[in-house]
C-alpha positions in Angstrom: -5.1 11.0 3.2 -4.7 9.1 -0.1 -4.9 5.3 0.4 -2.2 3.1 -1.0 -4.4 0.9 -3.2 -2.8 -1.8 -5.4 -5.1 -2.4 -8.3 -5.1 -5.6 -10.3 -6.4 -6.2 -13.8 -8.3 -9.4 -13.1 -10.8 -10.5 -10.5 -9.9 -13.1 -7.9 -9.9 -13.2 -4.1 -8.0 -10.4 -2.4 -6.9 -10.0 1.1 -6.7 -6.6 2.7 -4.7 -5.9 5.8 -4.4 -2.6 7.7 -2.6 -1.8 10.9 -4.3 1.5 11.3 -6.8 2.1 14.1 -7.6 5.6 12.8 -6.3 8.1 10.2 -4.1 10.9 11.4 -3.6 14.3 10.0 -0.2 15.1 8.3 0.9 17.1 11.3 0.0 14.2 13.6 1.9 11.8 11.4 4.9 14.0 11.3 5.2 13.9 15.0 5.2 10.1 15.2 8.5 8.4 15.5 9.7 5.7 13.1 8.9 3.0 15.7 5.4 4.3 16.0 4.7 4.4 12.3 1.6 2.6 11.1 1.2 1.0 7.8 -1.7 0.4 5.5 -1.4 -2.5 3.1 -3.5 -2.5 0.0 -5.4 -5.5 -1.2 -3.2 -8.3 -2.5 -4.0 -11.7 -4.0 -4.2 -14.8 -1.8 -2.4 -16.6 -4.6 -1.1 -15.8 -8.0 -3.3 -17.1 -10.9 -1.7 -19.8 -13.0 -2.1 -17.9 -16.2 0.2 -15.2 -15.0 3.3 -17.4 -15.1 5.0 -19.6 -17.6 8.0 -21.8 -17.7 10.9 -19.5 -18.8 13.8 -21.6 -19.9 17.1 -20.4 -21.5 17.4 -21.0 -25.2 21.1 -20.3 -25.8 21.1 -16.7 -27.2 19.1 -13.5 -26.6 17.0 -13.8 -29.8 16.0 -17.3 -29.0 15.2 -16.4 -25.4 12.8 -13.7 -26.7 11.4 -16.0 -29.3 10.7 -18.7 -26.8 9.0 -16.2 -24.5 6.7 -15.0 -27.4 5.9 -18.6 -28.4 4.9 -19.7 -24.9 2.7 -16.6 -24.5 1.1 -16.4 -27.9 -2.5 -16.9 -26.6 -2.4 -14.1 -24.1 -0.5 -11.9 -26.7 -3.2 -12.6 -29.3 -6.0 -11.6 -26.8 -4.1 -8.4 -25.9 -3.5 -7.6 -29.5 -7.2 -8.0 -30.4 -8.2 -5.7 -27.5 -5.6 -3.1 -28.5 -6.8 -3.2 -32.1 -10.2 -2.0 -30.9 -8.5 0.8 -29.0 -6.0 1.9 -31.6 -8.2 1.4 -34.7 -11.1 3.0 -32.9 -8.9 6.1 -32.2 -7.8 6.2 -35.8 -11.4 6.1 -37.1 -12.6 9.0 -34.9 -11.3 11.7 -37.3 -12.9 9.8 -40.2 -16.3 9.7 -38.4 -15.9 13.3 -37.4 -15.3 14.4 -41.0 -18.4 12.5 -42.1 -20.4 14.1 -39.4 -19.2 17.6 -40.4 -19.9 17.0 -44.1 -23.5 15.7 -43.4 -24.9 19.2 -43.4 -24.0 20.6 -40.0 -23.7 24.1 -41.5 -27.4 24.0 -42.3 -28.3 23.4 -38.6 -29.7 20.4 -36.7 -31.6 18.2 -39.0 -32.2 14.5 -39.7 -29.2 14.2 -42.0 -26.9 14.5 -39.0 -28.3 11.4 -37.3 -26.3 8.8 -39.3 -23.0 10.6 -38.8 -23.8 11.1 -35.1 -24.6 7.4 -34.7 -21.4 6.5 -36.5 -19.4 8.8 -34.2 -21.0 7.3 -31.1 -20.4 3.7 -32.3 -16.7 4.4 -33.0 -16.3 6.1 -29.6 -17.9 3.0 -28.0 -15.5 0.7 -29.9 -12.6 2.8 -28.6 -13.9 2.6 -25.1 -14.2 -1.2 -25.4 -10.6 -1.3 -26.5 -9.6 0.1 -23.1 -10.0 -3.4 -21.8 -6.8 -4.2 -23.5 -4.8 -2.4 -20.8 -5.5 -5.0 -18.1 -4.4 -7.7 -20.6 -1.3 -5.7 -21.3 -0.5 -5.6 -17.6 -0.9 -9.4 -17.5 1.4 -9.7 -20.5 4.0 -7.5 -18.8 3.8 -9.5 -15.6 4.3 -12.8 -17.4 7.4 -11.4 -19.2 8.9 -9.7 -16.1 8.0 -11.9 -13.2 8.6 -15.3 -14.9 12.2 -14.5 -15.7 12.7 -12.9 -12.3 11.3 -16.0 -10.6 13.5 -18.3 -12.7 16.7 -16.3 -12.0 16.0 -16.5 -8.2 15.0 -20.1 -8.4 17.9 -21.2 -10.5 20.5 -19.5 -8.2 19.0 -20.3 -4.9 18.2 -23.9 -6.0 21.9 -24.8 -6.2 21.8 -26.1 -2.7 24.0 -29.2 -3.1 26.9 -27.3 -4.5 28.4 -24.1 -5.6 28.0 -22.4 -9.0 30.3 -20.9 -11.5 31.5 -17.5 -10.4 28.7 -14.9 -11.1 29.0 -11.6 -9.2 26.1 -11.1 -6.7 25.5 -7.6 -8.2 25.0 -9.3 -11.6 22.3 -11.5 -10.2 20.6 -8.7 -8.4 20.6 -6.6 -11.6 19.2 -9.4 -13.6 16.4 -10.0 -11.3 15.5 -6.4 -10.6 16.5 -4.5 -13.8 16.7 -6.9 -16.7 13.5 -9.0 -16.2 11.3 -5.9 -16.4 12.9 -5.1 -19.8 11.6 -8.4 -21.1 8.2 -7.5 -19.7 8.3 -4.1 -21.4 9.0 -5.9 -24.7 6.1 -8.3 -24.2 3.8 -5.3 -23.4 5.0 -3.4 -26.5 4.3 -6.3 -29.0 0.5 -6.2 -29.0 0.4 -2.4 -28.8 2.9 -2.1 -31.7 0.9 -4.5 -33.9 -2.3 -2.6 -33.2 -0.7 0.8 -33.8 0.8 -0.3 -37.1 -2.6 -1.7 -38.1 -4.2 1.6 -37.3 -1.6 3.3 -39.4 -2.5 1.1 -42.3 -6.2 2.0 -41.8 -5.3 5.7 -41.9 -3.3 5.3 -45.1 -6.2 3.5 -46.8 -8.7 6.2 -45.7 -6.4 9.0 -46.9 -5.7 7.3 -50.2 -9.4 6.9 -50.8 -10.0 10.5 -50.1 -7.0 12.2 -51.6 -4.3 10.1 -53.4 -1.5 12.6 -53.2 -1.8 13.3 -49.5 -2.2 9.6 -48.8 1.0 8.8 -50.7 2.9 11.5 -48.8 2.1 9.7 -45.5 2.2 6.1 -46.9 5.7 6.5 -48.4 7.3 9.2 -46.3 6.5 8.1 -42.8 7.8 4.5 -43.1 11.0 5.8 -44.7 11.4 8.2 -41.8 10.9 5.5 -39.3 13.4 3.2 -41.1 16.0 6.0 -41.0 15.3 6.5 -37.3 16.0 2.8 -36.7 19.6 3.3 -37.8 20.1 4.8 -34.4 19.1 1.5 -32.7 22.5 -0.2 -33.3 24.7 2.4 -31.7 22.0 2.7 -28.9 22.2 -1.0 -28.3 26.0 -0.9 -28.1 26.0 2.0 -25.6 23.2 0.5 -23.5 25.2 -2.7 -23.3 28.2 -0.8 -22.1 26.1 1.1 -19.5 24.5 -2.2 -18.3 28.0 -3.7 -17.8 29.2 -0.8 -15.8 26.0 -0.7 -13.7 26.4 -4.4 -12.9 30.0 -3.7 -11.7 28.7 -0.8 -9.6 26.0 -3.0 -8.0 28.5 -5.7 -7.2 30.8 -3.1 -5.6 27.9 -1.8 -3.5 26.7 -5.2 -2.4 30.2 -6.2 -1.4 30.5 -3.0 0.7 27.2 -3.8 2.5 28.6 -7.3 3.5 32.0 -6.0 4.5 31.1 -2.6 6.0 32.4 -3.6 9.4 35.6 -4.8 7.9 36.1 -1.6 5.9 35.7 0.5 9.0 38.0 -1.7 11.0 40.9 -1.5 8.6 40.2 2.1 7.7 39.4 1.3 4.1 36.5 3.7 3.7 38.6 6.1 1.7 39.9 3.5 -0.7 36.4 2.1 -1.2 35.0 5.6 -1.8 37.6 6.2 -4.4 36.7 2.9 -6.2 33.0 3.6 -5.9 33.3 7.2 -7.2 35.5 6.0 -10.1 33.0 3.2 -11.1 30.1 5.6 -10.6 31.8 8.0 -13.1 32.1 5.1 -15.6 28.4 4.5 -15.2 27.6 8.2 -15.6 29.8 8.5 -18.7 28.3 5.5 -20.4 24.9 6.6 -19.4 25.4 10.1 -20.9 26.6 8.5 -24.2 23.5 6.3 -24.3 21.3 9.2 -23.3 22.5 11.3 -26.2 21.3 8.7 -28.8 18.1 8.2 -26.8 17.5 11.9 -26.7 17.9 12.3 -30.5 15.6 9.3 -31.1 13.0 10.7 -28.7 13.2 14.1 -30.4 12.7 12.6 -33.8 9.8 10.6 -32.5 8.0 13.9 -31.7 9.4 16.0 -34.6 8.7 13.6 -37.5 4.9 13.3 -37.0 4.7 17.1 -36.4 6.6 17.7 -39.7 4.2 15.4 -41.6 1.2 17.0 -39.9 2.4 20.4 -41.1 3.0 19.1 -44.7 -0.3 17.4 -44.9 -2.3 20.3 -43.5 -0.5 22.7 -45.9 -1.3 20.6 -48.9 -4.8 20.0 -47.6 -5.5 23.7 -47.3 -4.4 24.1 -50.9 -6.7 21.2 -51.9 -9.6 22.8 -50.1 -8.9 26.1 -51.9 -8.8 24.2 -55.2 -12.0 22.5 -54.4 -10.5 19.0 -54.3 -11.2 18.5 -50.6 -14.1 19.3 -48.3 -13.9 21.0 -45.0 -14.8 17.8 -43.2 -12.1 15.9 -44.9 -9.6 18.6 -44.0 -10.5 18.2 -40.3 -10.3 14.4 -40.7 -6.8 14.7 -42.3 -5.7 16.9 -39.4 -6.9 14.2 -37.0 -5.1 11.6 -39.0 -1.8 13.4 -38.9 -2.2 14.2 -35.2 -2.7 10.5 -34.6 0.4 9.6 -36.6 2.5 10.3 -33.5 1.0 7.1 -32.0 2.3 4.6 -34.5 5.6 6.4 -34.9 6.1 6.4 -31.1 5.0 2.8 -30.9 7.5 1.7 -33.6 10.5 3.6 -32.1 9.6 2.5 -28.6 9.4 -1.1 -29.8 12.9 -1.0 -31.3 14.2 0.6 -28.1 12.5 -2.0 -25.9 13.8 -4.7 -28.2 17.3 -3.4 -27.8 16.9 -3.2 -24.0 15.4 -6.7 -23.9 18.2 -8.2 -25.9 20.7 -6.8 -23.5 18.7 -8.0 -20.5 18.1 -11.4 -22.1 21.8 -11.9 -22.6 22.5 -11.3 -18.9 19.6 -13.5 -17.8 20.6 -16.3 -20.2 24.2 -16.3 -18.9 22.9 -16.7 -15.3 20.4 -19.4 -16.2 23.1 -21.3 -18.1 25.4 -21.4 -15.1 25.7 -24.9 -13.8 26.3 -26.3 -10.3 29.8 -27.4 -9.6 28.6 -30.9 -8.7 26.4 -33.3 -10.6 24.6 -36.5 -9.8 25.5 -38.2 -13.1 27.9 -40.6 -11.4 25.6 -41.6 -8.6 25.2 -45.4 -8.3 22.5 -46.8 -6.1 24.3 -50.1 -6.0 27.3 -48.6 -4.2 27.2 -49.4 -0.4 26.7 -46.5 1.9 30.0 -45.9 3.9 30.3 -46.3 7.6 31.3 -42.7 8.0 32.6 -43.1 11.5 35.4 -45.3 10.2 35.8 -43.8 6.7 39.1 -42.5 5.4 39.0 -39.7 2.8 41.8 -39.9 0.1 42.6 -37.2 -2.5 44.9 -39.0 -4.9 45.5 -35.9 -7.0 47.0 -34.0 -4.0 48.2 -36.9 -2.0 46.1 -36.0 1.0 44.7 -38.7 3.3 42.3 -37.9 6.1 42.4 -40.6 8.7 39.3 -41.5 10.6 38.7 -40.8 14.2 41.3 -38.1 14.7 41.8 -34.3 14.3 43.8 -33.4 11.2 45.0 -29.9 10.6 46.0 -28.8 7.1 48.8 -26.2 6.8 50.1 -24.3 3.8 51.9 -21.1 3.1 48.9 -20.1 1.1 45.6 -20.3 3.2 43.5 -20.3 0.1 45.2 -23.4 -1.2 44.8 -25.3 2.0 41.2 -24.2 2.2 40.6 -25.4 -1.3 42.1 -28.8 -0.6 39.9 -29.2 2.5 36.7 -28.2 0.7 37.3 -30.9 -1.9 36.6 -33.5 0.8 33.2 -31.9 1.4 32.2 -32.4 -2.3 31.8 -28.8 -3.2 32.7 -29.8 -6.7 33.2 -33.1 -8.6 36.8 -33.7 -7.4 37.7 -37.4 -7.4 37.8 -38.2 -3.7 38.0 -41.9 -2.5 36.1 -43.1 0.6 37.6 -46.2 2.2 36.5 -48.3 5.2 37.2 -51.9 6.0 37.8 -53.5 2.6 35.6 -51.0 0.7 36.9 -48.4 -1.6 34.5 -46.1 -3.5 34.4 -42.8 -5.3 32.5 -40.1 -3.3 30.9 -39.0 -6.6 28.9 -42.3 -6.7 27.2 -41.5 -3.4 24.0 -39.5 -3.1 24.8 -35.9 -2.4 22.3 -35.8 0.4 24.1 -38.6 2.2 27.4 -36.8 1.8 25.9 -33.6 3.2 24.4 -35.4 6.2 27.8 -36.9 7.2 30.4 -34.4 6.0 29.8 -30.9 7.4 31.8 -28.0 6.1 32.1 -24.8 8.1 33.4 -22.1 5.8 35.8 -19.3 6.5 33.1 -16.6 6.3 30.6 -17.1 9.1 27.1 -17.2 7.5 24.3 -16.2 9.9 20.7 -15.5 9.1 18.0 -13.2 10.2 16.0 -14.7 13.0 16.4 -16.2 16.4 19.7 -17.1 17.9 18.3 -20.6 18.6 17.5 -21.0 14.9 21.0 -20.0 13.8 22.6 -22.6 16.0 20.1 -25.3 15.0 20.8 -24.7 11.3 19.0 -27.1 9.0 16.9 -28.4 12.0 15.7 -24.9 13.0 12.1 -24.4 13.9 10.2 -23.3 10.8 8.8 -19.7 11.0 5.1 -19.6 10.4 3.7 -17.2 7.8 2.8 -13.7 8.9 0.4 -11.1 7.5 2.0 -8.6 5.3 1.3 -5.7 7.6 3.2 -7.4 10.4 6.2 -7.9 8.1 6.1 -4.2 7.1 5.9 -3.1 10.7 9.0 -5.2 11.5 10.8 -3.7 8.5 9.8 -0.1 9.2 10.3 -0.4 12.9 14.0 -0.6 12.6 14.3 -2.1 16.1 14.7 -5.6 14.6 12.3 -7.4 16.9 10.6 -9.8 14.6 8.2 -11.7 16.9 6.6 -14.6 15.2 5.5 -18.2 15.9 7.5 -21.2 15.0 6.7 -24.8 14.1 9.1 -27.2 15.8 11.1 -29.4 13.5 12.3 -33.0 14.2 16.0 -33.2 14.9 16.2 -29.8 16.6 18.6 -29.7 19.5 17.3 -29.3 23.0 18.1 -26.2 25.0 20.6 -28.2 27.0 22.4 -29.4 23.9 22.4 -25.9 22.4 24.0 -24.5 25.6 26.6 -27.3 25.4 27.7 -26.6 21.8 27.8 -22.9 22.6 30.1 -23.6 25.5 32.3 -25.6 23.2 32.6 -22.6 20.9 33.0 -20.3 24.0 29.9 -18.4 22.8 27.8 -18.5 26.0 28.6 -14.8 26.6 26.6 -14.0 23.4 23.4 -15.3 25.0 23.8 -12.9 27.9 23.8 -10.0 25.4 20.1 -10.8 24.6 17.3 -10.2 27.0 15.5 -13.1 25.3 18.5 -15.5 25.6 18.4 -18.1 22.9 15.3 -16.5 21.5 17.2 -13.2 20.9 17.0 -11.7 17.5 19.9 -11.8 15.1 19.9 -9.3 12.3 20.4 -10.2 8.6 23.9 -11.7 8.0 24.5 -11.4 11.8 25.3 -7.7 11.4 24.2 -7.1 15.0 27.1 -9.3 16.2 30.8 -8.8 16.0 33.0 -10.8 13.7 34.3 -13.0 16.5 30.8 -13.6 17.7 29.6 -14.6 14.3 32.5 -17.0 13.9 31.9 -18.7 17.2 28.2 -19.1 16.5 29.0 -20.6 13.1 31.4 -23.1 14.8 28.7 -24.0 17.4 26.3 -24.7 14.6 28.8 -27.0 12.9 29.5 -28.8 16.2 25.7 -29.2 16.9 25.3 -31.3 13.8 27.4 -34.1 15.5 28.5 -35.1 12.0 30.9 -38.0 11.7 33.2 -35.8 9.6 33.6 -32.0 10.4 35.7 -29.7 8.2 36.4 -26.2 9.6 38.1 -23.4 7.6 39.9 -21.0 9.9 37.3 -21.5 12.7 39.1 -19.3 15.2 40.8 -16.6 13.0 38.6 -13.8 14.5 39.1 -14.5 18.2 41.9 -13.7 20.6 44.4 -16.2 21.7 42.9 -17.0 25.1 39.5 -17.7 23.5 41.2 -19.7 20.8 42.9 -21.9 23.4 39.6 -22.6 25.2 37.9 -23.4 21.9 40.6 -25.7 20.7 40.6 -27.8 23.9 36.9 -28.0 24.1 36.6 -28.9 20.4 39.2 -31.6 20.6 37.5 -33.2 23.6 34.0 -33.0 22.0 35.2 -34.5 18.7 37.4 -37.2 20.3 37.0 -40.4 18.2 35.4 -38.5 15.3 37.0 -37.2 12.2 37.8 -33.5 12.3 39.6 -31.5 9.7 40.8 -28.0 10.4 42.5 -25.5 8.2 44.7 -23.3 10.3 48.3 -22.2 10.9 47.7 -21.2 14.5 50.1 -23.0 16.9 47.3 -23.2 19.4 45.2 -25.3 17.1 48.2 -27.3 15.9 49.2 -28.3 19.4 45.8 -30.0 19.7 46.0 -31.8 16.4 46.6 -35.6 16.1 48.0 -35.2 12.6 49.3 -32.2 10.6 49.2 -32.3 6.8 51.8 -29.9 5.4 51.1 -28.7 1.8 53.2 -26.9 -0.7 52.1 -23.8 -2.6 50.4 -26.0 -5.3 48.3 -27.9 -2.7 50.3 -31.2 -2.8 51.5 -32.9 0.4 55.1 -32.2 1.5 54.9 -34.1 4.8 52.6 -35.4 7.5 53.1 -35.9 11.2 52.5 -34.3 14.5 53.1 -30.6 15.1 56.2 -31.3 17.1 57.7 -33.5 14.4 57.0 -31.0 11.6 58.3 -28.1 13.7 61.8 -29.4 13.0 61.3 -28.5 9.3 62.5 -24.9 8.6 59.8 -24.2 6.0 57.0 -25.4 8.3 58.4 -23.6 11.3 58.6 -20.3 9.2 55.0 -20.5 8.2 53.6 -21.4 11.6 55.6 -18.8 13.6 55.2 -16.1 11.0 51.5 -16.5 11.4 51.7 -16.4 15.2 53.8 -13.2 15.4 50.9 -10.7 15.1 48.9 -12.4 17.9 45.3 -11.5 18.3 45.2 -8.8 20.9 41.5 -8.8 21.4 38.4 -10.1 19.7 37.3 -6.6 19.0 40.4 -5.8 16.9 40.6 -9.2 15.2 37.1 -9.1 14.1 37.8 -6.2 11.9 40.6 -8.1 10.1 38.2 -10.9 9.1 37.4 -10.6 5.4 
């Protein structure tokens, strides 16, 4: 069996892991089930060398992005260019040395006159072999171009922990990290090879001009003109590639959304509608790809045809020159070698322009992501501002007229759930909305407080339950979850290929983690103790990525339990019971009210069950401004409030299984 060996261009410590105890024949391997599959992991570095990365920073436009990348890597590019010069120029000189060797009297047999030509030939072959060392440097150049931008995209997006970001489709981010960054690496790789190949072309032209002026001029003038004409195809190719890239980004976003909401699609019977949208978008991708492929095919054909045409012209003229006595047989062979080699610089030049086109498209996407800014900033933070007593703090939104009183449960109601959710989220500082925090005689702007302090004391539980791959215990503990210890790669691959989802690994306990008793208590408040019984391992049971192994109602209850476990002075919940049946909702609302008694709790809901438990109800209009405040009983006398609440309660949740499919 062929081993999966990962080769690397430089020498540094490697680790090798293997889960195989012996090698099996193909028949034996075919009989093994997926869960029995063994993996062999090739050697990989213990750490990435520093010289393989650089600080990739956005420069405002694609050309400046590419320019900054070249400037920051000029040393390694110079080293790779020198190495490639040995390889390309050495290859170009081989026909010249061969012609000298043939004209040194080979037709007279082996004699001493052949030795200089033979030595020259061996020397040039040795130089060409030495130039092969440029390939590892080229790989390093490619990795610096590709991986640095990929790392920066991921770091930039995932680093916005204290707040959201401007709307960028997830598919756009995935495409930028996986498809666009390698294009920048391809451009980096092509720079030294293109410089070296053009230098070798200049060497060939000089040698041809010294030997035969007319043939040299045919190549020196005709070939650059041909390449220049071929570059006219670059602009339409760039336009069509940009269109194709845009459509592929939309398709990736559509696919990633389907992965997240697959259960919902099946629950509401939306597979057919989704398939139609996906097929339509896929056709758009195919159509734009075919348009781009046409130009690429013409360009690729010319890349092969033009050198072949020049080869035919030069050889034809060379044969006539030999017949006229103007050219020796050795020079004719050398000229044939020159023209055969011309395909290399032509291919390098056209490939460079194509890669430059691709890289500019990719750089534009990457630059747009890297220029996205968090929705919150720390510019207004003031260390001199006193830290609030959050247990007694009132939150005031003067723009909307909403006041969150301390120590009570407030429910925000609106005819448009997205409006009420947006108003509630403003109090959690998901953006730089001007929210006032008052207690005793203090009155401060929340934007002057450290974001970390706000996050510690105001907990937002969103409408979409976010769970993570790992133990059930870790999901409920949230930020205080035990830290998983690193595992060898072969163990990770075994978990991935197994498919059973049993990721056994050791954990490092973290300070602040809830005890098992406290975890059971918050799970009981969220009416989620039944979830534990579904796992043989109890709290150590394995939750799949995004909680896909659980139903929508189970995910929502675990998310609520995690929020309650924080014991935050201020808790904001967006539709925390929308995916559970009415009986479960009643139990949760009572337990949550008792648990949060004396603490500030804000709920966004139009459910009468939740509203009956509320101390205060804040009724908003369709623009998010306050219409009235009071108890549920008081506001029920209003016809507009009554219509919203009872309209929402008409299609009561029949069961958790059905309602989970309606959760978007």
